[in-house]
C-alpha positions in Angstrom: -12.3 -122.2 99.3 -11.0 -118.4 97.5 -7.5 -117.4 98.2 -6.1 -113.8 98.2 -2.6 -112.1 98.1 -3.0 -109.3 100.6 -0.4 -106.3 100.2 -0.4 -104.0 103.5 1.4 -100.6 102.7 1.5 -98.4 105.6 2.2 -95.1 103.5 1.6 -91.4 103.9 -1.4 -90.2 101.8 -2.3 -86.4 101.9 -6.2 -87.2 100.7 -9.0 -84.5 101.0 -12.2 -85.6 102.7 -15.7 -84.2 101.2 -15.5 -81.6 104.1 -12.0 -80.2 102.2 -9.7 -80.9 104.7 -6.1 -82.6 105.1 -5.7 -86.0 107.0 -3.3 -88.3 107.4 -4.2 -91.9 107.2 -3.4 -95.5 107.1 -2.8 -97.1 103.4 -3.4 -100.7 102.3 -3.5 -101.8 98.8 -5.0 -105.4 98.1 -3.5 -106.9 94.2 -4.6 -109.9 92.8 -4.1 -111.8 89.6 -3.6 -115.1 87.6 -0.4 -115.9 90.1 -3.5 -116.0 92.8 -5.2 -118.7 91.1 -8.1 -117.1 93.2 -11.2 -119.8 92.6 -14.0 -117.3 91.0 -17.6 -117.2 91.5 -19.6 -118.8 90.2 -16.5 -121.3 89.4 -15.4 -120.9 85.4 -12.9 -117.5 84.1 -9.9 -116.4 85.8 -6.9 -113.4 85.8 -4.9 -114.0 82.5 -1.8 -113.5 82.3 -0.4 -110.6 80.3 0.1 -111.0 76.5 -3.6 -112.7 76.6 -4.7 -113.3 72.9 -8.5 -113.6 71.8 -8.1 -116.6 72.6 -7.8 -116.0 76.5 -11.4 -113.7 75.8 -14.3 -114.7 78.1 -17.8 -113.5 76.6 -19.4 -115.3 79.4 -21.0 -116.4 81.9 -20.4 -113.2 84.5 -17.9 -114.0 87.1 -16.6 -112.4 89.9 -13.4 -112.4 92.6 -12.7 -111.5 96.1 -10.0 -109.0 97.7 -9.7 -109.7 101.3 -8.0 -107.4 103.7 -6.4 -106.3 106.9 -6.9 -103.1 108.9 -4.6 -101.6 111.8 -6.4 -102.2 114.5 -9.7 -103.7 115.6 -12.8 -104.0 112.8 -14.3 -101.2 111.8 -11.9 -98.8 111.3 -12.6 -95.6 112.9 -13.2 -94.5 109.2 -12.6 -94.7 105.7 -11.4 -91.7 103.8 -11.1 -92.8 100.5 -10.9 -95.8 98.3 -10.0 -96.8 94.7 -10.6 -99.8 92.7 -8.2 -100.7 89.3 -9.0 -103.1 86.7 -6.9 -104.0 84.0 -8.4 -105.7 81.1 -8.2 -106.3 76.9 -10.9 -106.5 74.5 -13.1 -104.0 75.8 -14.6 -102.4 72.7 -16.1 -99.1 72.0 -19.5 -100.2 72.1 -19.0 -102.5 75.1 -20.7 -101.7 78.3 -19.3 -104.6 80.8 -20.9 -103.4 84.5 -18.6 -103.9 87.3 -20.3 -104.3 90.8 -19.1 -104.3 94.7 -20.9 -106.7 96.8 -24.0 -106.2 94.7 -23.5 -102.4 94.1 -22.8 -101.0 90.6 -19.4 -99.7 90.7 -19.6 -98.3 86.8 -18.3 -99.4 83.5 -15.1 -100.6 82.2 -13.5 -98.1 79.8 -13.1 -99.4 76.2 -9.3 -97.3 75.8 -8.0 -95.5 73.5 -8.3 -96.5 69.4 -5.8 -99.1 69.0 -5.2 -99.7 72.1 -4.7 -103.6 72.9 -5.2 -103.1 76.9 -6.6 -100.4 79.4 -6.2 -99.8 82.9 -9.7 -98.8 84.3 -10.1 -96.4 87.5 -12.8 -96.5 89.8 -12.9 -94.1 92.8 -15.6 -95.8 95.3 -18.7 -94.0 97.2 -19.2 -93.4 100.4 -21.9 -96.4 100.2 -19.4 -98.9 98.6 -16.8 -97.2 101.5 -19.5 -99.0 103.6 -19.1 -102.3 102.6 -15.2 -102.6 103.2 -15.4 -101.7 106.7 -15.8 -105.6 107.4 -12.2 -106.2 105.2 -14.1 -108.2 102.5 -14.6 -106.7 98.9 -17.1 -108.9 96.5 -15.9 -107.8 93.0 -18.4 -109.0 90.2 -17.8 -108.4 86.2 -21.6 -108.5 84.2 -20.6 -109.2 80.3 -22.2 -107.7 77.5 -23.0 -110.7 75.8 -22.2 -111.2 72.9 -19.1 -109.5 73.2 -15.9 -110.7 75.2 -13.6 -109.4 77.4 -9.8 -110.8 79.6 -9.6 -109.5 82.9 -5.3 -109.6 83.9 -5.5 -107.8 87.4 -7.7 -106.0 90.2 -6.7 -103.7 92.6 -8.1 -102.2 95.6 -6.2 -99.7 97.6 -7.4 -98.3 100.8 -7.3 -94.9 102.8 -8.3 -95.7 106.3 -7.9 -93.9 110.0 -7.4 -97.3 112.8 -9.8 -97.8 115.1 -9.1 -96.3 118.7 -6.4 -94.2 118.0 -5.4 -92.3 120.7 -2.2 -90.5 120.1 1.1 -90.3 118.4 4.5 -90.1 119.7 7.7 -89.0 118.4 11.2 -90.1 119.0 14.8 -90.1 118.0 18.3 -87.9 119.0 17.7 -84.3 120.2 21.0 -83.1 119.1 22.1 -84.4 115.7 25.2 -83.0 113.9 25.3 -81.0 110.9 25.6 -83.0 107.8 24.4 -86.1 108.9 21.6 -88.6 108.8 19.2 -89.7 111.2 16.1 -91.6 111.6 13.3 -90.5 113.7 10.4 -92.9 114.6 6.5 -92.4 115.5 4.2 -94.8 116.9 0.8 -94.4 117.7 -1.3 -95.7 120.5 -4.7 -96.7 120.4 -7.6 -97.9 123.1 -10.0 -100.1 122.5 -12.5 -101.7 125.3 -9.9 -100.4 127.8 -6.8 -102.0 126.6 -4.0 -99.7 124.8 -1.7 -101.2 121.7 0.9 -99.4 120.0 2.0 -99.5 116.1 5.1 -98.6 114.6 3.4 -95.7 111.7 6.7 -94.3 111.0 6.1 -94.8 107.3 2.0 -93.9 107.7 2.8 -90.4 109.1 3.1 -87.1 107.8 6.7 -85.4 108.4 7.7 -81.9 108.6 10.1 -79.9 109.9 10.6 -76.1 110.8 14.8 -75.7 109.5 16.1 -74.3 106.9 19.4 -76.6 107.4 17.3 -79.7 107.7 14.6 -81.8 105.4 13.1 -85.0 106.6 11.3 -87.8 104.4 8.4 -89.7 104.3 10.1 -92.5 106.0 11.4 -90.1 108.9 14.3 -90.2 107.5 16.4 -86.3 108.6 19.3 -85.1 106.7 20.6 -81.8 107.9 23.4 -79.4 106.4 26.1 -77.2 107.2 25.7 -74.8 110.1 27.5 -71.8 111.1 26.8 -72.2 114.7 23.9 -74.3 116.6 20.0 -74.5 114.9 17.0 -75.1 116.6 14.7 -77.1 114.6 11.2 -78.7 115.3 9.9 -82.4 113.6 6.5 -82.9 113.5 4.6 -86.2 112.7 0.9 -85.9 111.8 -1.6 -89.1 111.8 -5.4 -89.0 111.2 -6.0 -86.1 114.0 -3.6 -86.0 116.2 0.2 -84.6 115.9 3.7 -84.7 117.9 6.6 -82.6 117.6 9.9 -83.2 119.2 12.3 -79.9 119.7 15.8 -80.6 118.6 19.3 -79.0 118.0 21.4 -79.2 114.8 24.8 -79.2 116.3 27.5 -76.9 114.4 30.4 -79.3 114.6 33.7 -77.4 115.2 36.5 -79.7 113.9 40.0 -80.2 115.4 43.0 -79.0 113.6 46.8 -79.8 113.8 49.9 -79.7 111.8 52.7 -81.6 111.2 56.3 -81.5 109.4 56.0 -84.5 106.6 59.0 -83.5 105.4 60.8 -81.7 108.4 64.5 -81.8 106.9 65.3 -79.3 103.9 68.5 -78.1 102.3 70.1 -76.2 100.1 69.9 -76.7 96.9 66.2 -78.3 95.8 65.7 -80.3 98.7 62.0 -79.0 99.8 60.5 -79.2 103.2 56.9 -80.0 103.4 54.2 -79.2 106.8 50.7 -80.8 106.4 47.7 -79.3 108.0 44.3 -81.5 109.0 40.9 -81.2 110.0 39.5 -84.0 112.3 36.3 -84.6 110.0 35.6 -83.8 106.2 32.8 -81.3 105.4 30.9 -79.7 102.3 32.0 -76.8 103.1 35.9 -74.8 102.8 37.9 -74.6 106.1 40.3 -72.1 106.3 43.2 -72.4 108.9 45.4 -69.6 109.4 49.7 -69.9 110.7 52.0 -67.7 111.3 56.1 -68.5 111.2 57.4 -66.9 115.0 59.8 -68.8 116.2 61.5 -69.3 113.0 65.2 -68.7 112.1 64.9 -69.1 108.8 63.9 -65.6 106.8 61.1 -65.8 104.6 61.3 -64.9 101.0 65.4 -64.9 101.5 66.2 -68.8 102.9 62.6 -70.0 100.9 59.4 -68.8 99.5 56.8 -66.6 101.1 54.1 -68.4 102.5 50.3 -67.1 102.4 49.7 -67.5 106.0 46.9 -69.5 105.9 45.6 -72.8 103.5 42.1 -74.2 102.8 40.6 -77.3 103.2 37.9 -77.7 100.7 35.0 -79.5 100.8 35.6 -83.0 101.1 39.2 -82.6 102.3 40.7 -83.3 105.8 44.4 -82.7 105.0 46.4 -80.1 102.6 50.3 -79.5 102.3 52.0 -76.8 102.9 55.5 -76.6 100.7 58.6 -74.9 101.8 60.0 -74.1 98.7 64.0 -73.5 99.6 66.1 -70.5 97.8 69.6 -71.4 96.9 71.9 -68.6 98.0 75.6 -68.4 97.9 75.8 -67.3 101.5 76.9 -69.4 104.6 74.7 -70.1 107.0 74.0 -71.9 109.9 71.3 -74.6 110.1 67.9 -72.6 110.2 64.2 -73.9 110.6 60.9 -72.7 110.0 58.6 -73.1 112.7 54.5 -73.1 111.8 52.2 -72.5 114.6 48.5 -72.6 113.8 46.7 -69.3 115.2 43.2 -69.5 116.9 40.0 -68.8 115.0 36.4 -69.6 116.3 35.8 -72.0 113.0 38.4 -74.7 114.9 39.9 -75.9 117.5 44.1 -76.3 117.7 45.1 -79.6 118.7 48.8 -79.7 117.6 49.4 -76.3 117.2 53.2 -76.1 115.8 55.6 -78.0 113.6 59.4 -77.1 112.2 61.0 -77.9 109.3 64.7 -77.3 109.5 67.0 -76.1 106.3 70.5 -77.1 106.3 73.1 -74.6 104.2 75.2 -76.2 101.3 78.3 -73.2 102.1 81.2 -75.0 103.5 82.0 -72.6 106.6 85.0 -71.2 108.8 85.1 -71.3 112.3 85.2 -67.9 113.9 89.0 -66.4 115.2 90.3 -64.5 118.0 92.8 -61.5 116.8 94.5 -58.7 119.0 95.0 -59.8 122.1 96.2 -57.3 124.7 98.7 -58.1 126.4 99.5 -60.4 123.0 100.4 -64.1 123.8 102.7 -65.1 125.8 104.2 -61.3 126.6 105.9 -60.8 130.1 106.5 -57.3 132.6 102.8 -57.1 132.1 101.6 -54.1 134.2 99.5 -55.1 137.3 96.6 -52.8 136.4 96.3 -54.3 132.4 93.2 -54.3 130.7 92.4 -57.4 128.8 90.8 -57.0 125.3 90.4 -59.5 122.6 88.1 -59.6 119.3 86.3 -62.5 118.1 85.8 -62.9 114.4 83.8 -64.5 111.7 84.1 -63.7 108.1 80.8 -66.0 107.5 77.7 -66.6 109.0 79.2 -64.4 111.9 79.0 -65.4 116.1 76.5 -64.9 117.9 76.9 -63.7 121.4 73.9 -64.8 123.2 72.3 -67.4 124.3 76.5 -68.6 126.0 78.0 -68.6 122.2 80.6 -66.6 123.7 82.4 -67.3 127.2 85.5 -65.8 128.7 87.3 -67.1 131.1 90.6 -65.6 133.4 92.3 -67.5 135.9 89.3 -70.3 135.2 87.1 -67.0 136.9 84.3 -66.3 134.4 84.3 -62.8 133.5 82.3 -62.9 130.0 78.9 -64.7 129.3 76.6 -63.8 126.6 74.0 -65.6 127.9 74.2 -63.5 131.1 74.8 -59.8 130.3 74.2 -57.4 133.1 73.1 -55.1 130.7 73.1 -54.4 126.3 76.8 -55.1 126.1 78.2 -55.5 129.6 78.9 -58.2 132.2 79.8 -57.2 135.4 81.1 -59.7 137.6 82.4 -57.4 140.9 79.8 -58.5 142.8 80.3 -62.6 142.2 82.4 -64.7 144.8 85.4 -65.5 142.4 88.8 -64.2 142.5 89.2 -62.4 139.2 86.3 -60.2 138.7 85.2 -56.6 137.3 83.4 -55.4 134.2 83.7 -56.6 130.7 82.4 -54.5 127.8 81.2 -55.8 124.0 81.2 -53.6 120.9 81.2 -54.3 117.4 79.1 -56.6 115.1 78.7 -60.4 114.5 81.5 -60.7 112.2 83.6 -58.8 114.8 83.1 -58.6 118.7 85.8 -56.8 120.8 85.6 -57.8 123.9 87.3 -55.4 127.0 87.8 -56.3 130.8 88.7 -54.4 133.3 89.8 -56.4 136.9 88.5 -54.8 140.1 92.2 -55.7 142.1 95.3 -55.9 140.7 97.3 -58.6 139.4 100.1 -59.8 141.5 103.4 -59.4 141.0 105.4 -62.0 138.6 102.2 -64.0 138.0 101.0 -66.2 135.0 97.5 -65.2 133.7 95.7 -68.0 132.1 93.0 -66.4 129.6 90.5 -69.0 128.1 87.7 -67.9 125.1 84.7 -70.2 123.6 83.2 -68.7 120.7 80.4 -71.1 118.3 79.1 -68.9 115.2 75.8 -69.4 113.5 76.8 -72.4 111.8 77.6 -73.9 114.7 81.1 -74.1 114.2 83.4 -73.6 117.5 86.5 -72.5 118.9 88.9 -72.6 122.6 91.8 -70.3 122.1 93.4 -70.3 125.5 97.0 -68.0 126.1 99.1 -66.5 128.8 101.0 -63.6 129.4 102.9 -62.2 132.7 103.2 -59.8 135.5 105.7 -57.5 136.5 108.5 -58.8 138.1 109.4 -57.1 142.0 111.7 -55.0 141.8 113.4 -52.9 144.9 115.5 -50.0 142.8 118.4 -48.9 143.4 120.4 -48.7 146.9 117.9 -51.1 149.2 119.9 -53.2 151.5 118.2 -56.7 152.8 120.0 -57.0 155.8 120.5 -54.6 158.4 123.8 -55.5 160.0 127.2 -53.8 158.6 127.1 -57.1 156.3 130.8 -57.7 156.6 131.3 -61.9 156.4 129.2 -63.6 153.3 125.2 -63.4 152.8 124.6 -66.0 150.0 122.1 -67.8 148.3 118.7 -65.3 149.0 115.1 -66.5 148.0 112.1 -64.4 148.2 108.3 -64.9 148.2 105.0 -62.2 148.2 102.0 -62.3 150.8 98.5 -61.3 149.7 99.2 -57.7 151.1 102.4 -57.4 149.0 105.4 -57.5 151.6 108.1 -58.6 149.9 109.8 -61.6 152.0 113.7 -62.8 151.7 115.6 -65.3 153.4 119.3 -65.6 152.8 122.3 -67.2 154.6 124.4 -65.1 156.5 128.1 -65.9 157.7 128.1 -64.9 161.4 132.0 -66.1 161.7 134.1 -67.9 159.7 132.6 -71.5 158.5 129.3 -70.6 160.6 126.4 -69.5 158.4 123.2 -69.0 159.7 119.8 -68.2 158.0 118.3 -64.7 158.3 114.9 -63.5 157.0 114.2 -59.9 155.9 110.4 -57.9 155.2 110.1 -55.4 152.7 106.7 -53.9 153.6 104.1 -52.9 150.2 104.9 -49.9 149.1 108.0 -49.3 151.6 111.6 -48.1 151.1 113.7 -50.3 152.9 113.7 -53.7 154.7 112.9 -53.6 158.5 115.6 -55.4 160.6 116.6 -58.9 159.9 115.5 -61.9 161.9 117.9 -65.0 162.6 115.5 -67.8 161.5 117.9 -70.7 163.0 120.8 -70.7 164.8 123.8 -73.6 165.3 127.4 -74.6 165.3 127.0 -75.7 162.0 126.2 -74.2 158.6 122.7 -73.6 157.4 122.9 -73.5 153.9 120.5 -72.5 150.5 117.5 -71.7 152.6 114.0 -71.1 150.3 111.1 -69.6 151.1 106.9 -70.1 150.1 103.9 -68.4 151.4 100.0 -69.8 151.2 96.8 -68.7 150.5 96.6 -67.8 154.5 99.7 -65.8 153.9 101.6 -68.1 156.3 105.3 -69.0 155.6 106.6 -71.9 155.0 
């Protein structure tokens, strides 16, 4: 029984028919050498291993071997496009004529090779007559040795390119959307119809593959490799097999990366402690990506507090992250803690995920808190006019003080008369419409190193009123101050010759006490001796702006003495 080794390789082959047209076919190869231990016919010689010497040379008898192979689909195939027979021999001399036959039909003479060549391969291109004998799946090869010379045969290889029987159609399958800079496998399937029955076979490695895009390349195995695209690109994949073709329209997707920014070293400080940001993209590509950023919202100044930035970074091919360095500039200026805020700027080449991040720069100069000065009225002053203005300076010799955002507030008698975060207009805080006791207009003038505030109340302060003032201020370095003080308004005076008691006043009037109501009326109570050893309590009233007391009124009369009266008036002008 003869044994064969069949190597069936379904690979792409572009072959020329006799008509000159190009077709695609299956290819199979059957290879025989000494490892196959094929029993020759007639029994006798066999293939020899490599490196054969004269002792392996055969001077007869003639002998042969059989190639056995299987076609895709039923036998016979639709057609065999081409076939070759290759024989590797040793010891053929220049005058030898060793004849090779296929199924009894002459194929040709083994080449004698080149001068000094120990072994040589002879390739026979089989003609149509030989091809017809291959349709049954066998090929009987005969070696007719030219006596008395000898030859050794190392191996024999038969290659056949053919169209399988019953080929009806082919179909290409795979994704219709692929990413740029990626690889994707496509498949081609052949469908055969024989005797009314349909069968299929994967011919991916046998089909001829092409594509229509400058941004893609498909190899002989159907593997598509895409390059970078600036926008979505169309591409058509085509497979050909035999006389059949099929196409698949796909899109090469432009992958817009997602970019983010983070502060990897968020705390910087003078001197020499630098901060760092990191800008990243979601996927590495083979192209440079430029990402833009701005510094809006930063309190630190580029070029003064830190080295100037470019405003963009380039992520090089293959990179997914790149740093942005905040190189701190050391100076001798007292400053507040400042920030560098980087915010990514929109661009069609990327999508922003995390838009901004912040690095904080701390100052190394020792700061001083703000101060108040120039108080009008002076602290603890007395006999201050009821229509007085209130004036104060808030100064800071270091970083300066900000009025805005609430770092400066002023209260009089607990009522807010200035708030830097809520100025009515530039430099003016108007509290006249607020529901509070002390209200008016406060004006701000000056600079951050010396602001002056002047307040004019809408209404007069009371006589003999203690006015409490509180000032809160914060400078740019974060130092705070709270200054509280007070002053006293005028005492009520009557002038000369204003008599309190309306009677003749012949007996003793002692121990007076007074109070003023909200309308400015002055009330006085005293003990009045009606008769000896009998004093009663009287009360008198001096109207606001008046020059004389009204008629005195008895508060309480009794046979016993009523002594040392006191008077008080509440917020509703009720007298006690």
